[in-house]
N, C-alpha and C positions, 0 to 999 in steps of 0.2 A: 503318563499312563492315566486314561480316563478310568475313575473308579465308578462301577455299575452299582445299581442296587442288586442286593443278592435276597434270595428266596430259598427256603428249604422245601425239598420236595424228596419224600422217602423213594428208595430205589424201585419198591415196587410200584409206584406211579409214574415211572419214566420208562417209556417205550420208543419203538420206532417211529411212531407217529408224533412223538412229543411228550411232554409231560404235563401233567394236569395237577392244579394247585389244590390243597385242603380249602374247605369252606372258609376257614380262618386265614390262612395265607391270601385267598383270592379277594378277601375283604380287606384286608391290610392293603394289598395291592392298589385296589380300586378308591376305596374312601380314605384311607390315610395317606399313602405316597401318592395317590391320584395319577398314576401311571396310566398311558392310554394305549389303544391297540396300536399296534406297530413299533412301540418303544422296545428297546432291546434291554435285556435284564441278563442276570446271572442266577443259576440255581445250583444247589449242590445237596448231596444225598445223605450226608452225615456219617458215610463210608470212604469218604476220601476222594469222590468223583464229583467235578464240576462242569457245568456246561455253559454255555451263552445261546441266546435264542429270542424269539421275536415274540411277544405278547399277542394274544389272539382271543377274542371273547368267544365264549362257547354256550351260547344260550345268555339268558338274563342276567344270571349272578355266577356262573361258572366260567373261569379264566383257565386257560392253557398255555404253554410255550412251545412253539415249533420251530423249525429250522434250527435245530439244536446241533451246536458244535462242541465237542470235547474241548476244554481249555485246563490250563493250570491253575489250580488255585493262588488267589493272592498272596496266602501265606504257606508256606509249607510246613510238614510236619517234622518237629524235633526228632533227630535219631535216637534221643535219649528216651526210653519209655519211664516217664516220671509219675510215681503215685504219689497224692499228697494227703494225708490224712490230718485233719484239723478238728480240736475241739470244740464242739458247739459253744458258741456266744450268744448271749443276748442281742435283740435288735437287728440293726441292719450290718452289722460289723462282718457277720458270718458272710451275709450276701456279698459283701465287698471282697471278701477272701476267695469267695466262689467264682465270682466274676472274673477277677484277676488271674486266678490259677487258669482260666481259658485263654485270656491274652497271653499269658506266658508259656503256652504250649504243654500244660500238663495234660498226660494221659487218661489219669483215673484220679477221682476225688473221694474221699472216704469221710464222711462226718463221724467224730469220735465221742464216744461217750465216756468222759473220766470220772474219777471220784470226786473232784472238785468243780465239775460242769454243773453251771447255775441254771442251764436249760432243762426242762421236764418236756420230753417229747411225748405228745399225747397222740398224734396222728402222723405217723411216718410215712403212710403213703401220700397224703395230701401235700406233705413236705417234699417228698421225691418230685411229685408231679410239678410243684412251683420251683424246683431247683432245676429240675430239665429244662422248664420254659426258659428260664435266666440263663442257662448254658447255651441254649437256641439263639437267643437274642445276641449274646456275646460272640456267638461264632459268625453271626452274620456280620457284626461290626468289624470285627479283627481280620475276618478274610480267612478263617480255618474252614475246610471242607470235611473235617472229620470230627463229630461229636466228641466232648470227654465225656466219659462214662462217670456216673455217680452211682457207688455202692449204698445201700441202705444203712443206716447208723450202725456201728459196731463198738464194744467195748475193746479197750486195750488187749485185753486178754483174748477175745474172739479175733481181733485182727492177726496178731503176731502169732497165734495158735494155728492160723490157717495155712494152707500151702503156698508158701511164698516162692518156691523155687529156689533158684539161685540169685535172687532178688539181694541187693545190699539194703539193708534196713537200717537207717539212722534216725535216731530220735534225739531232739534238738531239746537241751535243758539249759536253764541258766545256772545250773551248779553239778559238778561232780562229771562234767564231759570232757572229752579230748578236743584238741583242735582237729579242724576239718582236713583231712587228707587230701590234696590236690593232685598229688602225684600218681594216682591210679587212674584206671578209665574203665567206665562200666556202660553196659548197654541199657540196665534197668537198676533203678533205685527207688526205694519207697522211703518217704520222710515224713516223721511225725512231729505234729506241733501241738503242744499241750494248752492248757485252759488258763485264765487269767491269773488263778490263785498258784500255777505251777503245777508239776507233777506231784503226786503223793510219793512217798518213802517207797510203799509197797510197790507202785506201778514201775518205779525206776529198779527195784530189785528184781520185779517180774521180768521186765525187758531184759535187764543183762543175763538173768538165768536163759533165756531163750536165745542168746547171741547177738542181741540188738547193739548196736554201738552207740554209745551216748555223746553228744556232740554239743559244745558251748561255743557260743560266738563272744568272743571277748568284748567286753565293753557295756553299752547300755543294755537295760532290761527293756524288752519290746513287748508291745501288746499282741495277743493272740493274731490278730488279722494283719498287723504289721510285720510279724515274723513269718506268717505263711509266704506273704509276697516276697520280702526279701530272700527267704532261703529258697524259693523255687526259682527267682531270678539268678541268684548265687550258684545254685547246682546247674542251670541250664547254661550259665557262662562257662562252668568249669568242665561239664560233661556234655552238653548240648550244643544247641546252635547259636545261643543268645552271645554273640560275641562280636 
């Protein structure tokens, strides 16, 4: 199967006469990827729809795709609605966890502000914009047509006190947890990953008081970004489609 270049076009910019690129995507197509008029590409709308079509110039810098044909995305969405909440970490390690969450089919991602979090969040709006750009680029690469949703940063109390419905909530900790029960089946799970220094006692007590299940992976102590990747893969293998 030939893998075509993929570009994001919001649903509002896709119509019966084709799809029109944003100036940023058009610039990327022309100046970076260097595609030409007549080349075939794929576009996706971030809501699950993917199309194949032909590149057409529409003025000096405007680019569109016509002859659109609905196609199946390269990567299907997992049947498991997985929310991954990860404590903020310094440097690019949090970025790594975010990118790999997209690749592993995570539905929603929540940056967590914990008691032992070393990151001081100054401008959450700018951070969200940057994280959403990263999600978009990772989605292009891995073949997903549905964008992973990113929530504004939340404290543990804010997260588990919100309306999670019938969602199974699992908090992974290096101490005091039970073995992950793989005998059950879930349609929706929320997974919580703590900071480098581990969860504070008060946070573990809060979680237990709210009915959150504490889970411990026997063996080595993992860094936060490693734990988020490993746990997402394990949960998708047990309850999703990564098998």
